[in-house]
Structure formats: structure tokens, C-alpha cells
C-alpha positions in Angstrom: 0.0 0.1 -0.1 2.9 2.4 0.6 4.2 2.4 -2.8 0.7 3.2 -4.2 0.3 6.0 -1.6 3.7 7.5 -2.6 3.0 7.1 -6.2 0.0 9.3 -5.9 1.6 11.8 -3.5 4.4 12.0 -6.4 2.1 12.9 -9.1 2.3 16.7 -10.6 -1.4 16.7 -9.5 -1.1 16.1 -5.8 -4.1 14.9 -4.2 -5.6 16.3 -1.0 -7.4 12.6 0.1 -6.0 9.7 -0.7 -8.5 6.6 -0.4 -7.4 3.0 -0.3 -9.7 0.0 -0.4 -8.1 -2.9 1.5 -8.2 -5.9 3.4 -5.7 -4.3 5.7 -2.7 -6.8 5.4 -0.7 -4.5 3.9 2.5 -2.5 4.9 1.5 0.9 5.7 3.7 4.2 5.2 5.7 4.4 8.5 4.6 8.2 8.7 1.6 10.1 8.0 1.6 11.2 4.4 1.4 14.8 3.8 -2.2 14.5 2.9 -5.6 13.2 4.3 -5.8 9.1 4.2 -8.7 7.2 4.2 -8.9 3.2 4.6 -11.5 1.3 3.7 -11.0 -1.9 5.6 -12.9 -4.8 4.1 -13.8 -7.9 5.9 -15.1 -8.8 9.3 -11.7 -8.9 11.1 -9.1 -6.6 9.5 -6.1 -5.7 11.6 -5.9 -2.2 12.6 -3.9 0.5 10.7 -1.9 2.9 12.2 -3.6 5.6 14.4 -3.1 8.3 11.7 -5.0 6.6 9.3 -8.9 7.5 9.3 -10.8 4.2 8.8 -14.1 3.0 7.3 -15.0 -0.7 8.1 -16.7 -2.6 5.4 -18.1 -6.1 6.4 -18.6 -8.7 4.0 -21.8 -10.1 3.8 -22.9 -13.7 2.4 -23.5 -13.6 -1.2 -27.2 -14.8 -0.6 -27.7 -11.1 0.8 -26.7 -9.4 -2.2 -28.7 -10.9 -4.6 -31.6 -9.3 -6.9 -34.0 -10.6 -4.3 -32.4 -8.5 -1.9 -32.5 -5.5 -4.1 -36.3 -6.2 -4.5 -36.8 -6.0 -0.9 -35.1 -2.8 -0.2 -37.0 -1.0 -3.2 -40.3 -2.8 -2.0 -39.9 -0.9 1.5 -38.4 2.2 0.2 -35.0 1.6 0.0 -34.6 1.3 4.0 
């Protein structure tokens, strides 16, 4: 992950925010980059990244919860 983050920060059009999607099992940069870093940690038990990384946890649902019938249920109850 640190290579991708460094590459993004080395671009001529430097980002203000870098967002990464990961299972968390990655080598993180050793220190906070010069921009806001947000990690979407995918899975039920990903390891915690360094404390200076903002995190969003994305649990994995069984495939049967994501099929067309699930979408129809969401539409039937107004998307709730």
C-alpha cells in the first residue's frame, strides 16, 4: 500500500485525500503522508492500521444477501 500512496503523492497533480480499499494486511507508510488518508478496511476482522489513518470498516455479507431478491426487498420498503 505504501508504494501506491507514494505514487499518488508524487504525481504532478497532488491529491488532498487518498482513499484505499484493502483487507488491511498491507505494509502501511511508516509516517503520516502529507494528505488525508482514508482506508476502507474490507472483511470481518481486518487488522488495525496506524492510528493516523482514518478508517471505514466494510463487513463482508454472504452472497445470498446481495442478490436481486435483496435489491427487490429494499425497493419494496422504500430503500430502507
